[in-house]
C-alpha positions as CSV (number, residue, x, y, z in Angstrom):
1,M,154.0,-7.0,218.4
2,K,151.3,-8.5,216.1
3,I,151.4,-12.3,216.8
4,L,149.7,-15.1,214.9
5,V,149.4,-18.4,216.7
6,I,148.4,-21.5,214.8
7,T,147.1,-24.4,216.8
8,Q,144.5,-27.2,216.3
9,Y,143.4,-26.9,219.9
10,Y,142.3,-23.8,221.8
11,Y,139.8,-22.5,224.4
12,P,137.1,-23.6,225.2
13,E,138.6,-27.0,224.5
14,I,140.2,-28.8,227.5
15,G,143.5,-30.6,227.5
16,A,147.2,-29.8,227.7
17,A,147.5,-28.3,224.2
18,S,144.6,-25.9,224.6
19,K,145.6,-24.9,228.1
20,R,149.2,-24.1,227.1
21,L,148.3,-21.9,224.1
22,T,145.3,-20.3,225.7
23,E,147.2,-19.2,228.8
24,L,150.3,-18.0,226.8
25,T,148.1,-15.9,224.4
26,Q,146.2,-14.4,227.3
27,L,149.5,-13.4,229.0
28,W,150.8,-11.8,225.8
29,N,147.6,-10.0,225.3
30,Q,147.7,-8.6,228.8
31,K,151.2,-7.2,228.0
32,G,149.7,-5.2,225.2
33,H,150.5,-7.4,222.2
34,D,148.0,-7.8,219.3
35,V,147.4,-11.6,219.4
36,H,145.5,-13.5,216.8
37,V,144.8,-17.3,216.9
38,Y,144.2,-19.5,213.9
39,T,142.5,-22.7,215.0
40,S,139.6,-25.2,214.4
41,L,136.0,-25.2,215.5
42,P,136.2,-26.5,219.1
43,N,135.5,-30.2,219.3
44,Y,138.0,-31.9,221.6
45,P,137.8,-34.2,223.5
46,Q,134.1,-35.2,222.8
47,K,134.6,-35.3,219.0
48,A,131.6,-33.1,218.5
49,V,131.5,-29.4,217.7
50,Y,130.8,-27.4,220.9
51,K,127.4,-25.7,221.4
52,G,127.2,-22.4,219.7
53,Y,129.6,-23.3,217.0
54,E,127.5,-25.9,215.1
55,N,126.7,-25.7,211.4
56,K,129.4,-23.1,210.7
57,K,132.4,-23.4,208.3
58,K,134.4,-20.6,209.8
59,I,134.1,-18.1,212.6
60,V,135.9,-14.9,213.6
61,E,135.4,-14.0,217.3
62,N,137.0,-11.9,220.0
63,L,137.9,-13.6,223.3
64,E,138.9,-11.0,225.9
65,G,140.9,-9.0,223.3
66,I,142.3,-12.0,221.3
67,T,141.1,-12.3,217.7
68,V,140.3,-16.0,217.1
69,Y,139.8,-17.4,213.5
70,R,138.1,-20.8,213.5
71,N,138.2,-23.2,210.6
72,H,136.0,-26.2,209.8
73,A,137.4,-29.7,210.5
74,A,135.7,-33.0,209.7
75,I,134.5,-34.4,213.0
76,G,132.3,-37.3,214.2
77,G,132.1,-41.0,214.2
78,K,134.2,-43.5,216.1
79,D,137.4,-42.3,217.7
80,S,139.8,-44.2,215.5
81,K,143.2,-43.4,213.9
82,L,141.5,-42.9,210.5
83,N,138.9,-40.5,211.8
84,R,141.6,-38.5,213.7
85,I,143.7,-38.2,210.6
86,K,140.6,-37.1,208.7
87,T,140.0,-34.4,211.3
88,Y,143.7,-33.3,211.1
89,L,143.8,-33.2,207.3
90,S,140.5,-31.4,206.9
91,F,141.6,-28.7,209.4
92,M,144.9,-28.3,207.5
93,I,143.2,-28.0,204.1
94,N,140.6,-25.5,205.2
95,A,143.1,-23.5,207.2
96,C,145.3,-23.2,204.1
97,K,142.3,-22.3,201.9
98,N,141.2,-19.6,204.3
99,A,144.7,-18.1,204.8
100,N,144.0,-15.3,202.3
101,H,141.7,-13.8,204.9
102,L,144.6,-13.3,207.3
103,A,146.5,-10.0,207.4
104,N,150.0,-9.8,205.9
105,D,151.6,-7.6,208.6
106,Y,152.2,-10.1,211.4
107,D,155.6,-9.8,213.1
108,V,155.8,-13.5,213.8
109,V,153.9,-16.8,213.4
110,I,154.0,-19.4,216.1
111,T,152.9,-22.9,215.0
112,S,152.2,-25.4,217.7
113,T,152.3,-29.1,216.9
114,G,150.9,-31.9,217.2
115,P,149.3,-32.9,215.2
116,I,152.2,-32.4,212.8
117,F,149.8,-31.3,210.1
118,S,149.5,-28.0,211.9
119,G,153.2,-27.5,211.1
120,L,152.4,-27.5,207.4
121,I,149.8,-24.7,207.9
122,G,152.4,-22.6,209.6
123,Y,155.0,-23.4,206.9
124,Y,152.5,-22.4,204.2
125,I,151.4,-19.2,205.8
126,S,154.9,-18.2,206.8
127,K,156.3,-18.7,203.2
128,R,153.2,-17.1,201.6
129,K,153.2,-14.0,203.7
130,K,157.0,-13.8,204.3
131,I,156.6,-13.9,208.1
132,P,159.2,-15.6,210.4
133,N,157.9,-18.8,211.8
134,I,158.5,-20.3,215.3
135,L,157.7,-24.1,215.2
136,E,156.7,-25.5,218.6
137,F,156.9,-29.2,219.3
138,R,154.7,-30.3,222.2
139,D,155.5,-33.8,221.2
140,I,157.9,-35.5,218.8
141,T,155.5,-37.5,216.7
142,F,157.8,-40.1,215.2
143,K,159.2,-40.9,218.6
144,S,155.7,-41.3,220.0
145,L,154.7,-43.7,217.1
146,E,157.7,-45.8,217.9
147,A,156.9,-45.9,221.6
148,T,153.3,-46.9,221.2
149,G,154.2,-49.9,219.0
150,Y,153.2,-48.5,215.7
151,T,154.5,-51.0,213.2
152,N,154.3,-49.3,209.8
153,P,158.0,-48.2,209.1
154,I,157.0,-46.1,206.1
155,V,154.6,-43.9,208.2
156,I,157.3,-43.5,210.9
157,Y,159.9,-42.6,208.3
158,L,157.7,-40.1,206.5
159,T,156.6,-38.5,209.8
160,K,160.2,-38.1,210.8
161,K,161.2,-36.6,207.5
162,L,158.4,-34.1,207.7
163,E,159.2,-33.1,211.3
164,L,162.8,-32.6,210.5
165,F,162.0,-30.7,207.2
166,L,159.7,-28.3,209.1
167,S,162.3,-27.8,211.8
168,R,164.9,-26.8,209.2
169,Q,162.5,-24.4,207.5
170,A,161.5,-22.7,210.7
171,K,163.3,-19.5,211.9
172,Q,163.3,-20.9,215.4
173,V,162.2,-24.2,217.1
174,V,160.7,-24.5,220.6
175,T,160.4,-27.8,222.5
176,V,158.7,-28.4,225.8
177,T,161.5,-30.5,227.3
178,E,165.3,-30.8,227.0
179,T,165.0,-34.4,225.9
180,Y,162.9,-33.3,222.8
181,R,165.7,-30.8,221.9
182,E,168.3,-33.6,222.2
183,N,166.2,-35.8,219.9
184,L,166.1,-33.0,217.2
185,V,169.8,-32.2,217.6
186,S,170.7,-35.9,217.2
187,N,168.8,-35.9,213.9
188,G,170.7,-32.9,212.5
189,I,168.8,-29.8,213.7
190,D,171.1,-27.0,214.8
191,F,171.2,-26.8,218.6
192,K,171.4,-23.0,218.5
193,K,168.0,-22.6,216.8
194,I,166.1,-24.7,219.5
195,S,164.8,-23.2,222.7
196,V,163.2,-25.1,225.5
197,I,160.0,-23.5,227.0
198,P,158.4,-26.2,229.1
199,N,154.8,-26.8,230.0
200,G,153.8,-25.1,233.2
201,Y,151.0,-23.6,235.2
202,A,149.5,-20.1,235.4
203,I,149.9,-19.6,239.2
204,K,146.8,-17.9,240.6
205,N,144.6,-17.7,243.7
206,N,143.2,-21.2,243.9
207,D,140.2,-20.5,246.1
208,C,137.9,-21.9,243.4
209,E,134.2,-21.9,243.5
210,I,133.0,-25.2,242.1
211,D,130.3,-25.0,239.4
212,R,128.4,-28.1,240.6
213,H,126.2,-28.2,237.5
214,G,127.2,-31.4,235.7
215,I,129.4,-32.8,238.5
216,E,126.9,-33.4,241.3
217,N,127.1,-37.1,240.7
218,I,130.9,-37.1,240.8
219,L,131.0,-35.2,244.1
220,R,128.2,-37.3,245.6
221,T,130.0,-40.5,244.7
222,I,133.3,-39.3,246.1
223,L,131.5,-38.5,249.4
224,D,129.8,-41.9,249.5
225,E,133.1,-43.7,249.0
226,K,134.9,-41.7,251.7
227,Q,132.1,-42.5,254.1
228,K,133.0,-46.1,253.5
229,N,136.6,-45.2,254.7
230,K,137.9,-45.5,251.1
231,K,140.8,-43.5,249.8
232,I,140.2,-42.1,246.4
233,I,142.6,-42.3,243.4
234,G,141.5,-40.0,240.6
235,Y,142.5,-40.1,236.9
236,F,141.3,-37.1,235.1
237,G,142.5,-37.0,231.5
238,T,142.8,-38.7,228.1
239,L,141.8,-42.3,227.8
240,G,144.0,-43.2,224.9
241,I,146.5,-45.8,223.9
242,S,149.6,-44.2,225.4
243,Q,148.0,-43.9,228.8
244,G,146.9,-47.6,229.1
245,I,144.4,-46.9,231.9
246,E,142.5,-50.0,230.9
247,H,145.3,-52.2,232.3
248,L,145.0,-50.4,235.7
249,V,141.2,-50.9,235.8
250,D,141.7,-54.6,235.2
251,K,143.9,-54.9,238.3
252,V,142.5,-52.3,240.7
253,R,139.3,-54.2,241.2
254,N,140.9,-56.3,244.0
255,L,142.5,-53.3,245.8
256,N,141.0,-53.1,249.2
257,G,140.4,-49.7,250.8
258,Y,140.6,-47.7,247.5
259,S,138.2,-46.5,244.9
260,F,139.3,-45.4,241.4
261,F,137.6,-42.4,239.7
262,I,138.1,-41.9,236.0
263,I,137.0,-38.7,234.2
264,G,137.8,-38.2,230.5
265,E,137.4,-39.2,226.9
266,G,139.5,-41.2,224.4
267,A,139.9,-44.2,222.2
268,K,139.9,-46.6,225.1
269,K,136.9,-45.2,227.0
270,V,134.3,-47.8,225.8
271,H,136.7,-50.6,226.7
272,I,137.3,-49.1,230.2
273,E,133.6,-48.7,230.8
274,K,133.0,-52.4,230.0
275,L,135.8,-53.4,232.5
276,A,134.3,-51.1,235.2
277,I,130.9,-52.8,235.0
278,H,132.4,-55.8,236.7
279,T,133.9,-53.9,239.6
280,D,132.4,-52.1,242.6
281,N,135.3,-49.7,243.2
282,V,135.9,-48.2,239.7
283,F,133.7,-45.2,238.5
284,V,133.9,-43.8,235.0
285,F,132.5,-40.3,234.2
286,D,132.3,-38.2,231.1
287,A,134.7,-35.2,230.6
288,V,133.9,-32.0,232.4
289,T,135.2,-28.5,232.1
290,Q,138.8,-27.5,232.9
291,Q,137.6,-25.3,235.8
292,Q,135.7,-28.2,237.3
293,I,138.6,-30.6,236.9
294,E,140.9,-28.2,238.7
295,C,138.5,-27.9,241.6
296,L,138.4,-31.7,241.9
297,Y,142.1,-32.3,242.3
298,D,142.1,-31.7,246.1
299,K,138.8,-33.7,246.6
300,V,140.6,-37.0,246.0
301,D,143.6,-38.5,247.9
302,F,145.9,-39.2,244.9
303,N,145.8,-37.9,241.3
304,L,147.1,-40.5,238.9
305,I,149.3,-39.5,236.0
306,K,150.2,-42.4,233.7
307,I,152.1,-42.8,230.4
308,L,153.7,-45.9,228.8
309,N,156.9,-47.0,230.4
310,S,159.0,-46.4,227.3
311,K,162.3,-44.7,226.9
312,A,160.8,-42.6,224.1
313,F,158.6,-40.9,226.7
314,S,161.4,-40.3,229.2
315,G,161.4,-36.6,228.2
316,T,157.7,-36.2,228.5
317,I,156.4,-34.0,231.4
318,P,152.6,-34.3,231.4
319,S,151.2,-30.8,232.0
320,K,148.6,-32.4,234.3
321,L,151.4,-32.7,236.9
322,F,151.6,-28.9,237.1
323,E,147.8,-28.6,237.3
324,I,147.6,-31.0,240.1
325,I,150.4,-29.3,242.1
326,G,148.9,-25.9,241.4
327,N,145.5,-26.9,242.7
328,N,146.7,-28.5,246.0
329,G,146.4,-32.1,244.8
330,I,148.8,-35.0,245.4
331,P,150.2,-36.5,242.1
332,I,151.2,-40.2,241.8
333,Y,153.0,-41.1,238.6
334,I,153.4,-44.3,236.6
335,G,155.8,-44.0,233.7
336,P,159.5,-44.1,232.6
337,E,162.4,-42.7,234.5
338,G,163.1,-39.3,233.2
339,D,162.1,-35.6,233.5
340,A,158.7,-36.2,235.1
341,Q,160.0,-38.8,237.5
342,K,162.7,-36.4,238.8
343,I,160.1,-33.8,239.6
344,I,157.9,-36.4,241.4
345,C,160.7,-37.9,243.4
346,T,161.8,-34.5,244.6
347,M,158.3,-34.3,246.2
348,H,158.4,-37.8,247.6
349,S,159.9,-41.0,246.2
350,N,156.8,-43.1,246.9
351,L,154.8,-41.0,244.4
352,Y,156.7,-42.6,241.5
353,H,156.3,-46.1,240.2
354,K,157.5,-47.7,236.9
355,E,154.7,-50.1,236.6
356,I,151.1,-50.7,237.8
357,D,152.0,-53.6,240.0
358,S,154.6,-51.5,241.8
359,L,151.9,-48.9,242.6
360,L,149.4,-51.5,243.7
361,K,152.0,-53.2,246.0
362,F,152.8,-49.8,247.6
363,L,149.1,-48.9,248.2
364,E,148.4,-52.4,249.7
365,Q,151.5,-52.5,252.0
366,A,152.7,-49.0,252.8
367,P,150.8,-46.9,255.3
368,T,150.2,-43.6,253.3
369,T,149.2,-42.0,256.6
370,E,153.0,-41.7,257.3
371,M,153.5,-39.4,254.3
372,D,153.6,-35.7,255.1
373,F,151.2,-34.4,252.5
374,K,151.5,-30.8,253.6
375,Q,155.3,-31.0,253.0
376,I,154.7,-32.7,249.6
377,Q,152.4,-29.9,248.6
378,E,154.9,-27.2,249.7
379,T,157.7,-28.8,247.8
380,G,155.6,-29.1,244.7
381,K,154.6,-25.4,244.9
382,R,158.2,-24.4,245.2
383,I,159.2,-26.3,242.1
384,L,156.2,-24.8,240.2
385,I,157.1,-21.2,241.2
386,E,160.9,-21.6,240.5
387,T,160.8,-23.4,237.2
388,Y,157.3,-23.9,235.7
389,D,155.5,-20.6,236.1
390,R,153.6,-19.9,232.9
391,Q,154.1,-16.2,233.3
392,Q,157.9,-16.6,233.1
393,H,157.5,-18.8,230.1
394,A,155.4,-16.2,228.3
395,G,158.2,-13.7,228.9
396,L,160.8,-16.1,227.5
397,Y,158.7,-16.6,224.4
398,L,158.4,-12.8,223.9
399,E,162.2,-12.5,224.1
400,L,162.5,-15.1,221.4
401,M,159.9,-13.4,219.2
402,N,161.8,-10.0,219.5
403,K,165.0,-11.7,218.4
404,I,163.6,-13.0,215.1
405,K,160.8,-10.5,214.1
């Protein structure tokens, strides 16, 4: 098949969206399919165009057999809602303008959202070139807006109308959780046209060689803290509104016997750095490569995953959970009861907490030495292999494409 994938995020960017689409396209390519990716110049999460891509409006490159078309997006300035929307809209406009350079003989278009504006690119190209479109929801944006306390009802209403319109227009819809499918069905989308293909992990040999360039300070600081008999909690990910890591930093300063390592970028990073200045057990570092992150998971005692404790996020399964398990780390999760909580509790009930205070109380009072970490890792790996193997998901996607092409 000749497959066109539309996504705002793609390799070499880091993050859940880029990782999902990069690994799926690589697996399809390995099976002999002609895969093309329509994306933006790489800029996430540092909000600056990656080295080698500067001063270019559009690029066509070949990445291990995958043809990648990159479009310009307005980038730079403070990480704010306005600037993010500016980036999303400029990518959408440029992608639609440049669509005439794409071939007309694709068998299928896969459009991955968010942001939701990417859905409009897929809709436009699908209609213009008369190619069946699969719309993928990695998130239900209007639900996320409600959960994070967004107060403009007009924006929420319009976002909801747009997501439902794009769902109706698509030949098939894919969600990453069963809860997301239920949300769409409850809003009138036909159950039969929605498939669930979850996030996961490309299981591989995890004997990783660490590229120490750029992370020497992180490794040295971890070693220094362990020599003080400190246990290390790591948070490696987005520092945004829905994670609320700043609230944890404010409370963890008085946690004896633990140090907290934060690696990432996001809207709340500057605030977190200011809070960390007044502590001696919180360390904040800039984002590093995906490979380096995956080699750090087993260097700390616990890997924190945190999302807002809102019912709207009950169906969210952070892809970082699978990365941690796949790289022999121990996850610890703060968030709502739901899909992610069920996976975590299957591994060990003490790894799940609804709120920050519950986690801190557990760390202060419970002897973590009594936890069988080897058994936890084995249980996690079994869950990963049985249900969340990316290779299986790539096969499910191909079956879906064959049905509609």
